[in-house]
C-alpha positions in Angstrom: -50.9 -56.3 -70.7 -54.0 -54.3 -70.9 -55.8 -57.7 -69.4 -53.4 -57.5 -66.3 -53.9 -53.4 -65.6 -57.7 -53.8 -65.6 -57.6 -57.0 -63.5 -55.1 -54.6 -61.1 -57.5 -51.7 -61.3 -60.4 -53.9 -60.3 -58.7 -55.1 -57.3 -58.1 -51.2 -56.4 -62.0 -50.2 -57.3 -62.6 -52.9 -54.7 -60.5 -51.9 -52.0 -61.6 -48.3 -52.6 -64.8 -48.8 -52.6 -64.6 -50.4 -49.6 -63.2 -47.6 -47.9 -66.3 -45.2 -48.6 -68.8 -47.2 -46.5 -66.4 -47.1 -43.3 -67.5 -45.2 -40.2 -65.7 -41.7 -38.8 -65.2 -40.4 -35.4 -65.1 -36.6 -35.1 -62.8 -35.0 -32.2 -64.3 -31.7 -30.5 -62.0 -31.4 -27.8 -61.3 -27.3 -28.7 -65.1 -26.8 -29.0 -65.3 -28.3 -25.3 -62.5 -25.8 -24.2 -63.8 -22.7 -26.0 -65.7 -20.5 -24.1 -68.2 -17.6 -25.2 -64.8 -14.8 -24.4 -62.6 -16.8 -26.6 -65.3 -16.8 -29.4 -65.3 -13.9 -29.2 -61.9 -12.6 -29.5 -61.3 -15.2 -32.6 -64.1 -13.8 -34.2 -63.1 -10.4 -33.7 -59.6 -10.9 -35.2 -61.2 -12.9 -38.0 -63.1 -9.4 -38.8 -59.7 -7.6 -38.5 -58.2 -9.3 -41.3 -61.0 -9.9 -43.7 -61.6 -6.0 -43.3 -58.1 -5.3 -44.9 -57.0 -8.5 -46.7 -59.7 -10.0 -49.6 -59.6 -13.4 -51.0 -58.2 -14.4 -47.5 -59.9 -16.6 -44.6 -58.5 -18.2 -41.2 -59.6 -21.4 -40.1 -59.0 -21.6 -36.4 -59.0 -25.2 -35.3 -62.3 -24.8 -33.5 -64.0 -23.8 -36.8 -62.4 -26.9 -38.5 -63.4 -29.4 -35.5 -67.2 -27.8 -35.4 -67.4 -29.1 -39.1 -69.2 -31.9 -41.2 -67.3 -35.1 -40.0 -66.8 -38.0 -42.2 -64.2 -40.7 -42.6 -62.6 -40.1 -39.0 -63.1 -36.4 -38.2 -63.1 -33.4 -39.1 -61.0 -32.6 -42.8 -59.1 -29.3 -42.9 -59.3 -29.5 -46.9 -62.8 -30.5 -46.8 -63.8 -27.5 -44.9 -61.9 -25.4 -47.3 -64.1 -26.9 -49.9 -66.7 -25.4 -48.9 -65.8 -21.6 -49.4 -66.9 -19.7 -52.3 -64.4 -19.3 -55.7 -63.2 -23.3 -54.9 -64.0 -26.4 -56.7 -63.7 -30.1 -55.3 -63.8 -31.9 -57.9 -64.6 -36.1 -57.7 -67.3 -36.9 -55.1 -65.4 -37.7 -51.2 -61.8 -36.2 -52.5 -59.9 -33.6 -50.9 -59.0 -32.0 -54.5 -58.6 -28.0 -54.6 -59.8 -26.3 -58.0 -59.2 -22.7 -56.8 -60.5 -19.5 -59.1 -60.2 -21.9 -62.2 -56.5 -24.0 -61.2 -56.1 -27.5 -61.9 -55.6 -28.9 -58.6 -51.9 -28.8 -58.6 -51.1 -25.6 -58.2 -51.8 -25.2 -54.8 -49.1 -24.8 -51.8 -49.3 -26.7 -49.1 -47.2 -26.1 -45.9 -46.9 -27.5 -43.2 -45.1 -25.5 -40.2 -44.0 -23.7 -43.5 -42.7 -26.6 -45.0 -43.8 -27.6 -48.3 -46.0 -30.9 -48.6 -46.4 -32.3 -51.9 -48.9 -35.0 -51.7 -51.9 -33.8 -50.2 -53.8 -36.9 -49.4 -54.6 -40.6 -48.6 -56.1 -42.9 -50.2 -55.9 -41.2 -53.4 -57.7 -37.9 -51.2 -60.5 -39.6 -48.9 -58.4 -38.6 -46.3 -56.1 -35.3 -46.3 -52.6 -35.8 -45.0 -53.4 -33.4 -42.2 -54.3 -34.8 -39.1 -56.8 -32.8 -37.2 -55.6 -33.2 -33.5 -52.3 -31.4 -34.0 -53.7 -28.6 -36.0 -53.9 -25.3 -34.2 -54.8 -22.9 -37.6 -55.0 -22.8 -41.3 -54.5 -19.4 -43.4 -56.1 -20.4 -46.8 -55.1 -17.5 -49.3 -56.9 -17.8 -53.0 -56.0 -14.3 -54.1 -54.4 -11.3 -52.8 -51.0 -13.0 -51.9 -48.0 -11.4 -49.9 -45.1 -11.7 -51.6 -43.4 -14.0 -49.2 -45.7 -17.0 -50.9 -44.6 -17.9 -54.3 -44.1 -21.5 -56.3 -48.0 -21.8 -57.1 -50.5 -20.3 -59.4 -53.6 -20.6 -57.5 -53.7 -20.8 -53.6 -52.0 -21.2 -50.6 -53.0 -23.6 -47.6 -50.5 -22.6 -44.9 -51.3 -25.0 -42.1 -49.5 -24.4 -38.7 -49.2 -27.8 -36.1 -50.2 -27.5 -32.2 -46.8 -26.4 -30.0 -47.5 -28.7 -26.6 -48.7 -27.5 -23.2 -45.1 -26.2 -21.4 -47.4 -26.4 -18.1 -49.5 -29.7 -18.2 -50.0 -33.1 -20.3 -53.4 -33.6 -21.8 -54.6 -35.3 -25.4 -57.3 -37.4 -26.6 -58.0 -40.9 -28.0 -60.2 -41.1 -30.9 -61.2 -44.7 -32.2 -63.5 -45.5 -35.7 -64.2 -48.8 -37.9 -61.6 -47.2 -40.5 -58.6 -45.8 -38.2 -57.7 -44.4 -34.8 -56.1 -41.6 -33.8 -53.8 -40.5 -30.4 -52.6 -37.4 -29.7 -50.8 -36.4 -26.4 -49.0 -33.0 -25.3 -47.4 -31.6 -22.3 -44.0 -30.3 -21.0 -40.4 -31.4 -21.1 -39.0 -29.2 -18.9 -41.5 -27.4 -17.2 -42.6 -23.5 -18.4 -39.3 -23.9 -20.9 -39.9 -26.8 -23.5 -42.7 -28.9 -24.8 -43.7 -31.7 -26.7 -46.6 -32.1 -29.2 -47.0 -36.1 -31.1 -49.9 -37.6 -32.7 -50.4 -40.9 -34.7 -52.9 -41.9 -37.3 -53.5 -45.5 -38.6 -56.5 -46.9 -40.3 -57.1 -50.9 -39.8 -59.0 -51.4 -42.9 -56.5 -53.9 -43.6 -57.5 -56.2 -40.7 -61.3 -56.0 -41.8 -60.2 -56.9 -45.5 -58.2 -60.1 -44.7 -60.7 -62.4 -43.1 -63.4 -60.9 -45.5 -61.4 -62.6 -48.7 -60.2 -65.2 -46.5 -64.2 -66.3 -46.3 -64.6 -65.3 -50.1 -61.9 -67.5 -51.1 -62.8 -70.2 -49.3 -66.3 -71.0 -51.4 -64.3 -70.2 -55.0 -61.1 -72.1 -56.8 -60.1 -68.4 -58.3 -58.3 -66.3 -55.0 -58.5 -62.7 -55.2 -57.0 -60.6 -51.9 -56.4 -57.1 -51.1 -55.0 -55.4 -47.9 -54.9 -51.5 -47.6 -53.6 -49.4 -44.7 -52.1 -45.8 -43.9 -50.6 -44.3 -41.1 -49.2 -41.1 -40.4 -46.9 -39.4 -37.4 -46.9 -35.7 -36.5 -44.1 -34.5 -33.9 -42.9 -31.2 -32.5 -40.9 -29.9 -30.1 -40.2 -26.4 -28.6 -37.8 -24.9 -26.8 -38.0 -21.7 -25.0 -34.6 -19.9 -24.5 -35.9 -17.0 -23.0 -38.3 -14.3 -23.2 -37.5 -13.7 -26.9 -36.2 -16.5 -28.8 -37.1 -20.5 -29.0 -36.4 -22.9 -31.4 -39.0 -25.9 -32.7 -38.0 -28.7 -34.4 -41.1 -30.3 -36.2 -41.6 -33.6 -38.4 -43.9 -35.6 -40.3 -43.9 -38.7 -42.2 -47.2 -40.5 -43.4 -47.5 -43.6 -45.7 -49.8 -45.5 -47.7 -49.7 -49.1 -48.8 -52.0 -51.1 -51.5 -51.2 -54.4 -52.1 -53.8 -57.3 -54.0 -53.4 -60.3 -55.8 -55.6 -62.1 -58.0 -55.1 -66.0 -59.1 -57.0 -68.0 -61.7 -57.1 -71.7 -62.6 -58.4 -73.7 -65.5 -58.0 -77.0 -67.2 -57.1 -77.9 -70.7 -59.0 -80.9 -72.8 -55.4 -83.0 -71.8 -55.5 -82.8 -68.0 -52.8 -79.6 -68.4 -53.5 -77.1 -65.7 -53.6 -73.6 -66.1 -52.9 -70.7 -63.5 -52.7 -66.8 -64.1 -51.0 -64.7 -61.0 -51.9 -61.2 -61.6 -50.4 -58.6 -58.5 -49.8 -55.1 -57.6 -48.3 -53.3 -54.8 -48.5 -49.3 -54.4 -46.2 -47.7 -51.5 -46.5 -44.5 -51.3 -46.2 -41.2 -48.8 -44.5 -37.8 -47.9 -42.2 -36.8 -45.4 -40.8 -33.4 -43.5 -38.5 -32.4 -41.5 -37.3 -29.1 -40.0 -35.8 -26.7 -37.4 -36.5 -23.3 -36.8 -35.5 -20.3 -34.3 -37.0 -17.5 -33.8 -36.2 -14.3 -31.9 -38.4 -11.7 -31.4 -38.8 -8.5 -29.6 -40.8 -5.0 -29.4 -40.3 -3.9 -33.2 -38.3 -7.2 -35.0 -38.8 -10.6 -35.4 -36.6 -12.8 -36.9 -36.9 -16.6 -38.2 -35.1 -19.0 -39.5 -35.2 -22.3 -41.1 -33.8 -25.4 -42.2 -35.9 -27.8 -43.9 -35.9 -31.1 -45.6 -39.4 -32.5 -47.7 -39.8 -35.0 -50.4 -42.6 -37.5 -51.6 -42.0 -41.2 -53.2 -43.8 -43.4 -54.8 -43.3 -47.3 -55.4 -45.4 -49.3 -57.6 -45.5 -52.6 -58.9 -47.4 -54.8 -61.1 -46.7 -58.1 -61.8 -48.0 -61.3 -64.0 -47.2 -65.1 -64.3 -48.8 -67.5 -66.5 -47.9 -71.0 -65.6 -48.8 -74.6 -66.8 -48.5 -77.6 -64.3 -48.8 -81.0 -65.4 -48.6 -84.2 -63.4 -44.7 -83.6 -63.6 -43.5 -79.8 -63.6 -44.7 -76.5 -63.3 -43.8 -74.3 -65.8 -43.7 -70.8 -66.3 -45.1 -69.5 -69.9 -44.9 -65.7 -69.7 -43.4 -63.1 -67.4 -44.6 -59.6 -67.4 -44.0 -57.0 -65.0 -43.6 -53.7 -64.2 -42.0 -51.5 -61.8 -41.9 -48.0 -61.2 -40.6 -45.3 -58.7 -41.3 -41.6 -58.3 -39.5 -39.7 -55.7 -39.1 -35.3 -55.3 -36.8 -34.9 -52.3 -36.1 -30.6 -51.5 -33.6 -29.5 -48.6 -34.2 -25.6 -47.9 -33.6 -22.7 -45.8 -35.3 -19.6 -45.0 -34.6 -16.4 -43.8 -37.3 -13.7 -42.7 -36.9 -10.7 -40.6 -40.1 -8.4 -39.8 -39.4 -4.8 -38.8 -41.9 -3.0 -36.9 -41.1 0.8 -36.7 -44.4 1.7 -36.0 -47.9 0.4 -34.8 -49.0 1.2 -38.3 -46.5 0.3 -40.6 -43.9 -2.7 -41.4 -41.5 -4.1 -43.0 -41.0 -7.8 -44.1 -37.5 -9.0 -45.6 -37.1 -13.0 -47.0 -34.8 -14.8 -48.4 -34.9 -18.6 -49.4 -32.8 -21.5 -51.2 -33.9 -24.5 -52.0 -32.5 -27.6 -53.6 -35.2 -30.0 -55.8 -33.6 -34.1 -57.0 -36.2 -35.7 -59.0 -35.3 -39.3 -59.2 -38.1 -41.3 -61.7 -37.2 -45.0 -62.7 -39.4 -47.7 -64.4 -38.7 -51.4 -65.4 -40.1 -53.8 -67.5 -39.6 -57.3 -67.0 -40.7 -59.9 -69.6 -39.6 -63.3 -69.0 -35.2 -63.2 -68.9 -35.7 -59.6 -70.5 -35.7 -56.4 -68.5 -35.4 -53.0 -69.9 -34.8 -50.0 -67.6 -35.8 -46.4 -67.8 -34.3 -43.8 -65.5 -34.5 -40.1 -65.2 -32.7 -38.0 -62.6 -33.0 -34.6 -62.5 -31.7 -31.7 -60.4 -32.9 -28.0 -60.4 -32.0 -25.0 -57.9 -34.5 -22.3 -56.4 -33.7 -18.8 -54.7 -36.1 -16.2 -54.0 -36.0 -13.0 -52.0 -39.3 -11.1 -51.0 -40.4 -7.9 -50.2 -43.1 -6.0 -48.6 -44.4 -3.1 -46.7 -47.5 -2.4 -45.1 -48.8 0.5 -43.9 -51.9 2.7 -43.7 -52.1 6.1 -45.4 -54.0 8.7 -43.9 -55.2 6.8 -41.0 -57.6 5.5 -43.7 -56.0 3.5 -46.9 -54.4 0.2 -45.4 -51.8 -1.3 -48.4 -49.1 -3.7 -49.3 -46.9 -3.6 -51.4 -44.2 -6.1 -52.4 -42.5 -8.2 -54.8 -41.0 -11.5 -55.2 -38.0 -12.2 -57.6 -37.6 -16.3 -57.9 -34.4 -17.5 -59.9 -34.7 -20.9 -61.0 -32.1 -23.4 -62.7 -33.0 -26.5 -63.7 -29.4 -26.8 -65.5 -30.2 -26.7 -68.7 -31.9 -23.2 -68.3 -32.3 -20.4 -66.1 -35.6 -18.6 -65.5 -36.0 -15.2 -63.9 -39.4 -14.1 -62.9 -40.4 -11.1 -61.1 -43.8 -11.0 -59.3 -45.3 -7.3 -58.4 -48.3 -8.2 -55.2 -50.9 -5.1 -54.4 -53.4 -5.1 -51.8 -54.9 -1.8 -50.5 -58.2 -1.4 -48.1 -60.3 1.8 -47.8 -63.2 2.0 -45.3 -66.4 3.6 -46.7 -68.0 3.4 -43.2 -67.8 2.3 -39.9 -68.2 -1.1 -40.8 -67.9 -1.5 -44.9 -64.3 -1.5 -46.5 -63.5 -1.8 -50.2 -61.0 -3.9 -51.6 -58.5 -4.5 -54.5 -55.6 -6.5 -55.1 -53.0 -7.7 -57.9 -50.8 -10.9 -57.9 -48.0 -12.2 -60.1 -47.6 -16.2 -59.7 -45.2 -18.5 -61.3 -45.3 -22.2 -60.7 -41.8 -23.8 -61.7 -42.9 -27.6 -60.8 -45.3 -29.7 -63.0 -47.6 -31.9 -62.5 -47.5 -35.4 -64.9 -50.7 -37.0 -63.7 -52.8 -39.9 -65.0 -55.7 -38.9 -63.7 -57.8 -36.3 -61.1 -57.3 -38.4 -58.5 -54.0 -38.4 -56.0 -52.5 -41.1 -57.0 -49.0 -43.0 -56.5 -48.5 -42.6 -60.3 -48.5 -38.7 -59.7 -44.7 -37.8 -60.7 -43.1 -34.1 -60.2 -40.7 -32.6 -63.0 -38.9 -29.1 -62.7 -39.3 -26.5 -65.7 -37.0 -27.3 -68.2 -36.3 -25.3 -71.8 -39.4 -27.5 -73.3 -42.0 -27.1 -70.6 -41.5 -23.3 -69.1 -42.8 -22.2 -65.9 -46.7 -21.3 -65.7 -48.0 -17.7 -64.8 -50.5 -15.7 -64.1 -51.8 -12.3 -63.1 -55.0 -12.1 -61.1 -57.2 -9.0 -60.1 -59.9 -8.9 -57.8 -61.5 -6.1 -55.7 -64.4 -6.1 -53.5 -66.6 -4.9 -50.5 -66.6 -6.3 -46.8 -69.7 -5.8 -44.7 -69.2 -6.6 -40.8 -71.6 -6.7 -37.9 -74.3 -6.2 -40.0 -77.3 -7.6 -37.2 -74.4 -10.4 -36.5 -74.0 -11.1 -40.4 -70.5 -10.7 -41.5 -71.0 -10.0 -45.7 -68.3 -9.8 -48.3 -68.8 -9.9 -52.1 -66.0 -10.1 -54.2 -64.9 -10.6 -58.1 -62.0 -11.8 -59.5 -60.6 -11.7 -63.6 -57.7 -14.2 -63.5 -55.3 -15.5 -66.6 -53.1 -17.8 -67.0 -50.2 -18.6 -69.5 -48.2 -21.8 -70.2 -50.7 -24.6 -68.6 -49.9 -28.0 -69.4 -52.3 -30.6 -70.4 -51.1 -33.9 -70.1 -52.2 -35.8 -73.2 -51.5 -39.4 -71.5 -54.6 -39.7 -69.5 -55.1 -43.1 -70.7 -52.2 -44.3 -69.7 -51.2 -45.6 -66.0 -47.4 -45.3 -66.1 -46.8 -41.5 -66.8 -43.6 -41.0 -68.9 -40.1 -40.9 -67.3 -37.8 -40.2 -70.6 -38.8 -36.9 -72.7 -41.7 -36.3 -70.1 -42.0 -32.9 -72.2 -43.1 -34.6 -75.4 -46.1 -35.6 -73.4 -47.5 -32.1 -72.8 -49.4 -29.5 -74.5 -48.8 -25.9 -73.2 -51.7 -23.6 -73.4 -53.3 -20.5 -71.6 -56.0 -20.4 -69.5 -58.8 -17.6 -67.9 -61.2 -17.7 -65.1 -63.3 -15.1 -64.0 -66.1 -14.4 -61.6 -68.3 -13.0 -58.3 -68.5 -14.7 -54.8 -70.8 -13.9 -51.9 -69.8 -15.2 -48.6 -72.4 -14.6 -45.8 -71.9 -15.6 -41.9 -74.1 -15.1 -39.0 -73.4 -16.2 -35.3 -74.7 -15.5 -32.0 -74.5 -17.6 -29.0 -76.3 -20.9 -29.8 -75.9 -20.7 -33.8 -73.4 -20.6 -36.7 -74.6 -20.3 -40.2 -73.2 -19.5 -43.4 -74.1 -19.0 -47.5 -72.0 -19.2 -50.0 -72.5 -18.6 -53.4 -70.2 -18.5 -56.4 -70.9 -17.4 -60.0 -67.7 -18.5 -62.2 -66.5 -19.2 -65.5 -63.3 -21.3 -66.6 -61.5 -21.5 -69.8 -58.5 -23.2 -71.7 -57.1 -22.8 -75.3 -54.5 -25.2 -76.4 -54.3 -24.3 -79.7 -52.3 -28.0 -81.0 -55.8 -29.5 -80.3 -58.5 -26.7 -80.4 -57.8 -23.6 -82.1 -60.5 -21.5 -79.4 -61.5 -21.1 -76.1 -63.2 -24.0 -74.3 -65.0 -24.9 -70.9 -62.8 -26.2 -68.9 -63.5 -29.9 -67.3 -64.3 -28.2 -63.8 -66.3 -25.0 -65.1 -69.0 -24.9 -62.9 -71.2 -22.1 -62.9 -73.2 -21.7 -60.0 -72.0 -22.9 -56.7 -74.0 -23.0 -53.0 -73.2 -23.9 -49.9 -75.0 -23.6 -46.8 -74.3 -24.3 -43.2 -75.6 -24.3 -39.8 -74.4 -25.7 -36.6 -77.2 -25.3 -33.5 -75.6 -25.7 -30.0 -78.5 -25.2 -27.5 -75.7 -26.5 -24.7 -72.7 -27.7 -24.0 -73.6 -31.6 -24.1 -75.1 -31.6 -28.0 -74.9 -29.4 -31.1 -76.4 -30.5 -34.5 -74.7 -29.5 -37.4 -76.2 -29.4 -41.6 -74.5 -28.4 -44.4 -76.1 -28.5 -48.3 -73.9 -28.4 -51.2 -75.2 -27.4 -54.8 -72.7 -26.9 -57.7 -73.8 -26.8 -61.6 -72.7 -30.3 -63.2 -69.0 -30.9 -64.4 -68.0 -30.9 -68.1 -66.5 -34.2 -69.9 -65.4 -34.9 -73.9 -68.4 -36.7 -75.9 -68.4 -37.7 -79.6 -71.4 -35.8 -81.0 -71.2 -37.8 -84.3 -69.7 -41.6 -85.5 -69.0 -42.9 -88.3 -69.7 -46.9 -88.6 -68.3 -49.4 -91.1 -72.0 -50.9 -91.4 -71.6 -54.1 -89.5 -73.1 -54.5 -86.1 -72.9 -57.5 -83.5 -75.9 -58.8 -81.5 -75.2 -59.7 -78.1 -78.2 -62.1 -76.5 -77.3 -61.6 -73.0 -78.9 -58.2 -73.6 -80.8 -58.5 -76.4 -79.0 -55.8 -78.6 -77.0 -55.3 -81.8 -73.7 -53.5 -81.3 -72.7 -51.4 -83.7 -69.0 -51.1 -85.0 -67.7 -47.6 -85.2 -65.0 -47.0 -87.1 -64.6 -43.0 -86.2 -66.0 -40.6 -83.3 -66.3 -36.9 -84.6 -65.9 -34.3 -81.8 -67.1 -30.7 -81.8 -64.9 -29.4 -79.1 -63.7 -30.6 -75.6 -65.6 -30.7 -72.8 -68.6 -30.4 -75.0 -71.1 -32.1 -72.3 -72.3 -30.9 -69.1 -73.0 -33.9 -66.5 -76.3 -33.2 -64.0 -76.1 -30.8 -61.2 -74.6 -32.1 -58.3 -76.4 -31.6 -54.6 -76.1 -33.4 -51.5 -77.1 -32.9 -47.6 -74.8 -33.9 -44.6 -76.1 -34.4 -41.6 -74.1 -34.9 -37.7 -74.9 -34.4 -34.4 -72.2 -34.9 -31.2 -73.4 -36.4 -28.0 -71.5 -34.6 -25.1 -70.2 -35.9 -21.6 -67.4 -34.5 -19.0 -66.6 -37.5 -15.9 -65.8 -37.6 -12.4 -62.4 -37.6 -13.0 -62.5 -34.1 -15.6 -62.2 -36.7 -19.1 -64.5 -35.4 -21.8 -66.2 -38.3 -24.2 -67.9 -37.0 -27.5 -70.1 -40.0 -29.8 -70.6 -38.4 -33.2 -73.3 -39.7 -35.4 -73.0 -38.5 -39.2 -75.4 -39.2 -42.4 -73.1 -38.3 -45.6 -76.1 -37.5 -48.7 -78.9 -37.6 -46.0 -81.1 -37.8 -48.8 -79.5 -40.5 -50.8 -78.7 -38.5 -54.1 -76.9 -40.2 -56.8 -74.6 -37.8 -57.8 -72.8 -38.5 -61.2 -69.7 -39.5 -61.6 -68.6 -40.0 -65.0 -69.7 -40.5 -68.4 -68.8 -43.1 -70.9 -70.3 -43.2 -74.4 -72.4 -46.0 -75.3 -73.5 -48.1 -78.8 -76.9 -49.5 -79.3 -78.8 -50.5 -82.4 -82.2 -50.0 -80.9 -81.4 -46.0 -79.4 -78.5 -45.3 -81.3 -75.1 -43.6 -80.0 -75.5 -42.0 -75.7 -74.0 -41.0 -73.0 -74.2 -43.8 -69.7 -73.8 -41.9 -66.4 -72.1 -43.6 -63.7 -73.4 -42.8 -60.1 -72.0 -44.6 -57.1 -72.3 -42.8 -53.8 -75.4 -43.3 -51.4 -76.1 -42.6 -48.3 -73.4 -43.3 -46.0 -73.9 -43.4 -41.5 -71.5 -43.3 -39.5 -70.8 -43.4 -35.9 -67.5 -42.4 -33.9 -66.4 -42.0 -30.6 -63.4 -39.7 -28.7 -62.0 -39.7 -25.7 -60.0 -36.3 -24.4 -58.1 -36.7 -21.0 
């Protein structure tokens, strides 16, 4: 069986590597529409929020679209990765590791509906199509009481409502994928729609490539990959104060690979090995929202369904073929399906008694269903494992936001959660406090405290967003995770067109889970709690954010100094550095737009190297093997010794990305954009991972792998 997985792994890696060198498209529709006055209004709104809200960032569509474009255009997650306090994880992928988090403790919302899986192709592409995004609210501390269920961050994505007066859209075409977005009125001035479709065509490229390769070799190999997603939204206005919106998202990834090896023995009997794999995974969300607004009251109610579904299959057949018949000598097939599905309802009321205070009260209820199964077949024998669980979750939140003595802005609230997984009921109270006090007209001091709990665990075999990842509820054996986060800092606005914030944070985590099956491709369906270690975590650091903007130049400097630690007494009874513990992180971005027809963007990223676990000593049995190909004697190892987990730091990471856009408006009013981008402009081969290698002549050492080179790309978009 390990040989089968190894062959399938080669197919998977080959398909993923092929996607790395494909070309993107960058769409700049929103930037074309944004005039100087609008940009000033948006910037003033952001400043108002940041004066009073620590750890908060609002990203409008213009800011997302104007960022560096790679792999088919702007990416929400990759934009957030540039912010201080956020680690990106493996290069190119859409991971978020916020304030020492593990990547599975971020709450992603699409129009208020939770989204479980946030990446295509293992995270190379974000789930969120940039064409339909209206705004993104990102919280890494100072969490309002209306948010909960995850420890580290909130990413609240709001989509475009459409246009109730006119029809318009855009088309983006790239070597790897294409996007189409169209919106307009259903009934003019009363209702609207917005639809966006994205599909890759990597399968159309790889199929002829493999046909050419297979035409010259007896052993055959094939791989096909594609993904697509669909966003749709309808809005109905029921008067001046009431509206109903319907939103839906559906996305899917599909990967199929097959390899056939043939050989002939001395008796003329042909042997044939057939190995195959089939992955299919994706998200779905659907919801209906009713909103009522008046001078002093806003009422919002929603019903929704959301979920994630993964199907995985590995097949192996060994056949012997002589002149008369074909016989199956051995069969080994493994199939698995992991599914989580939620049904929920939310009600929220905001009361505004005056211009300086507001009361936010809400309730929600959700029923979670986890359906996981695995089948293993050997010839005529099949072993099946099934695990279907239910959990119920109910929450109540209350926030009171006010200004005391016309000076001190405060947000005081709490969140109460009841989580029932059948055998155990957990009750958790989460206080939330946030304060802001102006020291001068342009300088504000800010502070916050937030208690967070997470009742769902991600069972994953790697750091990538793979279809083998499985969500499971807290049980009697696997308690919820919890955290306390304290933050304080200063915010200085409009200091010679520069906005500066300096914040510090301390975060402690309890019930953090460490999966011991990192080398197992299939996570366990039965008794999954026994494969976890429960421990603690802590992170702390300082963040500096400096942003400059004028009519032609926008620039930013972000710096993070941080520590991230873990402790699991069953494996190491002391604090040790987390895998993504990176002492320093620097991001510099700049955009120059001399006119409406051209802009140039550059982003430089640097961070201290991540960490890995490597043996510090080895015990040998005194023998070795001679490798004639390499001319080396390889030592036989009987035991490896380690000092502590994550005891080795990889070399530091740095990279420069450059992109430019050429814009033109036709006589018909269409806007055309050519985007040229260069990822990793000076071709720095940054380390991805390290493996231990033993050689007689050089001793025992680690070998670093770095494979991501310079990646140029070009794309075209048309807005009408």
